[in-house]
N, C-alpha and C positions, 0 to 999 in steps of 0.2 A: 504493499499499499504506499502511495506517495505521501510525503509530508505536506503540510499546508503550503500553498503556492503564493509567493509574493513577487516572484520574478516575472519577466515579460519576454515574449517572442514577438517581434514586429516584422512584418513583410512590407517592403517598400520598393519603389523603383526610382532611383536618383542617378545623378551623374557622378556620384562618389567613385573613387578608384577602388574602394573595398567592396567585395562581393558579400562578405560576412564580417560582422563585428561582434565579438563575444566580450562582454564586460562583467567582470567579477561574478562569474557563473558558479552557482553551487547547486547540488541536488542531493536530497536525502530521501530515504525510504523508512517507513515504519515496519519493523519486524516484530510480529506478535511473540510475546514471551509466555503467555498462558491463555487458555480459552475461557470465555465466559459462557456458561451453559444457560443463558437466558438473561432477561432484563434484571432480575433480582440480584444475580451474581455480579453483573456489570456494575450495578449501583453500589453494592458492598465493596467491590474493588476500588471504585472511585472514591468512596469515603475513606478507605484505608490508605489512600494515596498511591494505589497500585495502578499504573498507567496501562499495563497489559501489553506494552510494546517498548521497543528501544529504537532509537534513531541510528540508521546506518548512513553514514555520510559517504556518498559515492564520488562526488566531485566537490572540490574545495577551492573556491575563489579563483577560477580560471579566467584568464583574459588573453585574447589574441585576435588578430585580423587576418583575413584571407583576401588577397588582392584579386581583382578581376583577371582571369587568364592564368592564375597560378595553379599548379598541381601540388597540393599539400599532402604529405604523408603523416599519419598519426599512428604511433607505435606504443607498445607497452605490454606488460605481462597480463595474463588472464586475470580478470577481476580488478584491473587498474582503473576502469571507468571509460574505456574507449568507446564501446558500443552504446553505453548510456549517453555519452556526449553526442554521438551520431544521431540517436533517436530524439534528443532534444533539438538538435539542429534541424531535423526532419519534421518536427512538430508532433511526433508520437508521444513524447513525454513533455511535461511542462517544467521549466526550472523552478526550484525552490526559492532561489534568490538570484539576483543579477539580471542581465538584459542580453538579448540576442537580436541583432538587426540583420535580416536577410534581404539583400538588395537584388531582386530578380526572382525568377521561378526556380524552385529547387526540386530535383527528382531523386529520391532515395533508392538505392539498390541494396537493401538490407536483408530482406527475407525472400529470396528467389523462390518462385513457385507458390507463394501464398495465393489461395483462391483456386488452385488446381483441384479438379474433381476426378478421383481415380476411376470412376465408373464411366466417364466420358472418354471419347477417343482423343488422340493428340490434336486432330484437326479442330474438334469442338472446344478443346481447352485453349487453343490459340485465340479463338474468337472470344471466349469467356475471359481470359486474362487480358486480352486487348480492351474489352469493355471496362474492366476494372481500372485500366490505366487511362480511360477516357477516350478511347478511339471508337469511331462509328464502324458499322459493318462495312461500309464503302471503303473507309480507310484501311481496314484490315484486309479486304479483298486485294487492295493495291500492293500491300506489303507482305502478303502471305508467302509468296514464292521466295522472297528474300529471307524470311524467317526460317523457312524449312531448309533452304539451301545452307544457311549459316549453321544451323543445328545439325546438318547432315543426317536427317531422319526421314527423308521423303518416303521411303518404303514402309515406314512404321506409322504413318500419320493416321491411318484408319484402324489402328489397334487401340484397345483401351489403355488408358494411362497406367492402370495398375499392373500391366504386363511389361512396362518399361523398367529398365534398371534405374537405380538412383542417379547414376551418371547421365543417362539419357534424359531423365526428367530435368535435371539442373541445366543441361545444354539447351533444352527447349525453352525453359524459363528465362535463361540468360538471353537467348536470341530474341525473345519477345520484349524483354525489359529494355534492351538497348535501343529499341525504336522510340522510346519516350524521349522527347526533346525538352531540354530545360537549360537555363542559364548556368545552373550549378548542378553538378552530379555528385552524389554522396555514395561511396562504395564501401561495403563491409566485407572484405575477403572474397570478393567475387572474381578476382583474377585467378583463383585457385579452383577453377571448375573444369570438370571433364578430364580426359586423358591428356598426354603431353602434346599431341597434335592440336587438340582443340584449345589448350592453354596458350599455345603459340599464336593461334588465330585471335584469341582474346587480347593477347599482348599487342599484336599488330593493330588491332582496332583502337586500343587505348593510346598507342603511340601516335596514331593519326589524330586523335582528339587532343593529345598534348601538343602536337605540331600546330594544330589549328587554334591553340590558345583557349581551349575550353577550361572553364574553372572546375576543378575536381578535388574532392577530399577523399583520400583513400585510407582506410584502416586495414592494416596488414601485419602479419608476423614474418613476411618474406622480405628480408633486407635487400635482396637482389632487385626486387621491384621498386623499393624505396630509392635505391641508387640509380636505377635505370630511368624512372619516370619523374620522380619528384624534384621540384625546384627548391623545396624547403620541407623540413620534417619537425614534428614535435614528439617528444617522449613524455608519456604520462605515467606516473608512478604514485600509487596510493591516492589517486584522485587529484593529484596536483601536477603542474607542468614542471618536470625535472630538467628539461632542456628544449630549447627552440632555436633551430639553426640549420646549418648545412646538412644535407642528407647523409654524407659520409660520416661526419662526426656523430650524428644521432644514431646511425646504424651501429657504430662501434660501441657507443655508450649503452645501447640496448642489449647488445650481445654480452657485454661485461656484466650487465645488470642481472641477467637470468641464467647465464651459463658459465661453466668453468672450462676453459680450454685445457686439454691434456696433451701437450705436444710431445712428440718423440722423433728422434732422428731416423731418417731412412738409412739403413746399414750400408746400402750401396754407395752412399756419398761419403762414408767415413774412411778416410785414406791415411790419416796421420796417427800412428799408434802412440806418439809422445804427448799428444794433447790430453787434457784432463777428461776423464770418462763422464758420461751422463747416464743416469739411471732411467731405463724404460719403465714408466709407471704401471704398465700392464703386466710385465713379466718379472720386474725386479732385477733384470740383467743390466749390466753396464756395457756401454759401447764407446769406442774411441771416436772423437769428434774432430772436425776441422778446426784450424786456428781461429781465434776470435776475429770477426770481421768478414769471414768467408760467407758466401751465400750458400744456404743449405735448403734441402727440402724437408718439411716435416708435415705430419698429419694432425688434424684436430678432430676430436670426438666430442660431440654434443648430444646429450640425452634429453629428448623432448617426449613427454607423454609415454614413456616406456620404450621408445624407439631410439636407436643410435644412428647418428648421422656423421659422415666423415667428409673432410675435404683436405686437399693437399695445397700447401702454400709455400712460398719462398720468403725467407727473411735472413737478416744477418744473424750470426751466431751470438753476437752481443745481445741483441734484442731477445733472441731465443732463450739465452741463459737467464735473463731477467724474468721472462715469462715462466720458465720452469721453477725458479726459486719461489714465485708467488702462487704456484699451482697447488691446489688441494682438491680433494674429492668431496662432494656433498650430494645429498639427494635433492633433486630439483622438484 
């Protein structure tokens, strides 16, 4: 349950350079602590000073602007308040305190496929979802082929949606959603839909939008997309803005925030037996390393939601030594 609302969300159309202005935004929710089994119990709780809920502060005094034509990335750990912020920007939630000024029309891409009916065919769901986005039947007739071709589902359009895989449903939903036109697009992890080929198609589409100076706000955990598309990025931690600046800097800060790098030297690169050894944190074995200042290959392992991800990078041994000295294992 939301807390009492004293904040404001204003939609305007002005010549201002800002597409969105967020001023001292805060959001809280009431979390029930005990149940009231009727009016009598509720009155007794009130007389005893028992509120029956506690305040959960999700966003705390956030302020930032988004310029027209800017591609802004918002990153942060799960539970930091990113999606709540997007829902407030989209008008789904109302701010508890503060003010948001939206200059132009805003189209949210937050819950793809909302409104889909599994008992209807893919074709019928295209028209149903289009109607929910405000398109007429005539407009949907004109864009139907583009939607189907983008989703690559033409041979499945007369099957019921319940027979689609989850990936097929998301592809169809995304292909419909991108037909909506607005001055500002708000995206919540929608670049991570479908298989690798479809993701590349999505990336190409958003690269065109970026080149065309479309105002976009992207919430994501993928730092590659932040570096590739964003002009600026914001890191949110515990409901507050921890960093607002260059995408590369914010990406590095985000990675340090939620992961611990576990570097180890590629044994094929270790040629100098006189150099000080380094301990491989996985096996406990020591390896000879190259002299300080040499460029080496090392791998990093990051554990996210129970899965291990690896990547190989190059760095100077001096930097690598410093990284290893500060490395420790912890549960994410």
